[in-house]
N, C-alpha and C positions, 0 to 999 in steps of 0.2 A: 233644037238643044235637047237635050240625052232627056229622055223619057225615066225618069226611076220609079214609076209605081212597079216595074218588076225591076227583079236583080239580074245585074247585065255581067255575065261572069265573063273572067279575061284575065290569065297570069301574068304575074308582075313580077317585075325584073327582079327582084330583091332575093327570088324561088330558084331564078337557075342559077344553076350549079358554073359557067362559066363567067361568068359575073368574075372581076377584075375585084382584089380584096381591096384597092384604096377607096374603089367606090363602093363598095359593100362598107367598107368597115366607117365611109360618110354617114349613108342614110343609114348605120344601123346607129347614129350619134345623134339624129338628126329623130328618129324615135327612139329613141332614151328623153331628149329635150322634148320632142310631145306627148310622151303619156308623165312628166314631170307636170308642164306647163297649160295642159287640160284637162285633169283631174286624174286620167286614168288609171297612173297611181294612186293617187288619195282614195281613189273608190272602192282599190282592192282592200286596200289596208285597215279600210273601215268595215270592209265587207266580215275580214278576218277576221278584225279584232273582233264583233259582233259574236262571230265564231266560237268565238277564242274562248270567253265572258261567258254565255252561254253555256260548254259544255265544262265551266269550274276548271281549266285548264292552264297551268304554270308549264307545265313541258309537252312538246308536240313537233309530230311530221308533215310536211307536203311538199306536194310533189306537183310540180310544176307541166304544161304540155307546152311544149314547142314555144321557147321559155327565149330563141330568137339570139341575143346579146349577152342573154339571164338578167337582166337591168331588175324586174320584180323577184323573181328570185334572189336578188343577193339586196333589195329594199327590205322584202320580208325580214330578215336575218337580222336586218337593222332596227329595225323596227321593233324586233323583239328582243334585240339588247339592249334596247333603252329602256324600255317595262321591264328589265330585271328577267324575262320568259326563257328558257330555252327551248327553239328551235333547230331542227337539221333541216335543209328544203336541199329536195332533188330536182336540179332541175333537164328537163325533157328536149331537149331538141333534134331535128333529123339533118340540118345543114354543121355539120363539121367543122365548115368555114366560121360558119354566126359563134360557136365559144374558140378557136380557134385563136381569131385576130384581139379578143379580149386575154386571152388564158393569165395575162400576168395578173392582173387587175384582178382576176376572179379568184386564183389561185392562193389570195390573200386572205382570203377569209376559208377556214377548215370546217365550218357548220352548212357554207357551200359543195353538192357533191355533185357533178355533172354527168351528163351521159349522153350517147347521141344512140337513137331510133327512131324509125316508125312506129307514131304517134296510132296507127291502126293493129300494129305487131310488138307493141312494146312491150320487154321482161317483167309485168311487175301481175303482184300475184292479189288475188279479192282481198280487199280488206289491208292490204298493208300500207296507208296513210293515214293521218286523220284526215287530211283538206287534200282535196285534188284542187287546181288552179290552171284554167285559162285564160290568157289577155290577149284578144286579137287576134287569132286565130281559127274563127269560126269562119269568117267569113269569105274565107278561102276555100273552103267546103263546099259540095250542095248538098241540098237537106237530107239525102242518104244520109252522108259521110257523117252528115254532121250528126242526126241520130243515134249515128251507131258509136261514136265520140263520147258521145255524153251516156250513152249506156254505159261504155267502158267505164270510164270515172267514176260514176254513179259504184259503179263493180267494185271498185279502186280506191274509194274513199270510206272509212271508220264511217266518218260523223259528217262529210258534208262539201260538194262538190260546187265550184265555187267560178265563175263563166261572165266575163266581161268583154264587151263588142260595139265598133259604132253602132250606131245605130241611121241608115239612108235617108234620108233627106235630101229634099233640095237645099234649101237653103246652108245647110254647110257643106256640098258639096258642090255653091257658088263661092260661096266667103272664102272655102281652102285653095280655092280656081283663082282666088284674086289678091292675097291676100296671102301663101303660102311661101314665095318667096321672106317674105320677112322674118319666116322661125324652123326654114328645115333653107342646104346650101347645097341637096342631092338633084341630081335628076332626076336621078331614079324616086326617091325621098317623090319627088313630084309629083311621079308620072304614079307609082303607085299608092299616091294621096288620093288621089282622083278614083284608082282604080276600085280600091280596097272601100270607098263610102258608096261608087254605085252597084257594089254587088253584098252590103253589109246588107243585115239584115231589121225589118224592123217587129215592134213585138205580140202583136198577133203571129208574124212568122216564129219566130223563137217558142214561143204559146206552141206554137201546135209540133213543134220540132221536137220539142220537152217533152210533151205528151206520143209522140212515134217512137222516140225514149225506149216507154215507159214509164219513167218516171212521175208517181205518181203528188207529192210530196215536194213541187217547189212555186219559186215565185220567182216573173219580170221584173222587173220596175226601169222607167226613166228618167235615167239621169243626166240635167247639163253639163256639158254641153252634147247633148246627141249619141248616149251612150246608154247602152243593156245592160242591164246587170241580173245572172239569174244566179238563184242559191236552192241547192237541193242538197234532200238529203241523203245521206250515203248509205249505199248498199237497196235501194228504194225500188231502185229498175226493177217491173217482171219477166220480161221477156227482152232477147236480143232482137231489136227491128231487122 
């Protein structure tokens, strides 16, 4: 049985640049479905809604880091429109393929702006966005990389950074192992789902990383089913880790 007391770091298939387009698209569609059914999208929008209300904003900007197929940025735009808010959302993604495969759908939303860049070398000025978000990406990184990214996100955000990810837990891992065929269709998604759960963080680990990033005002919460949500103040980090 796999020991989940510590993270088990492995590369994920979807990160491979030589993955066929058809396999990549099916896996990205699976991720969209999982985000919708298992609460990741709802948690992100709820956290963003609280921050928008806290700062009493009718207009705001968002940078989403490591956006994949940009389903979360698209959801933010649609959520804002339903509430009569004006949002401009920028989706930063390293893999051009992930955006290209959904180009027609994404191009129909003028409030959504896509660009390809390395998150660790992103051409973003300090304080360029009201909010900076990142969903289901931190578990791909080492602790040192995750701390560096949180520092940069804090620097880019004028008001708040919002990070959501999976929480490493044996029940989540074995549930996905047994039942993933019921809600994902791709062999890539089944393999990567287990890899993601095995290398995700636990709450004390994420709190330690946020402290290493120099964040002073942040909170990490657990949410069912097996999600972590970190919300921190923009511009709060003291020095680059």
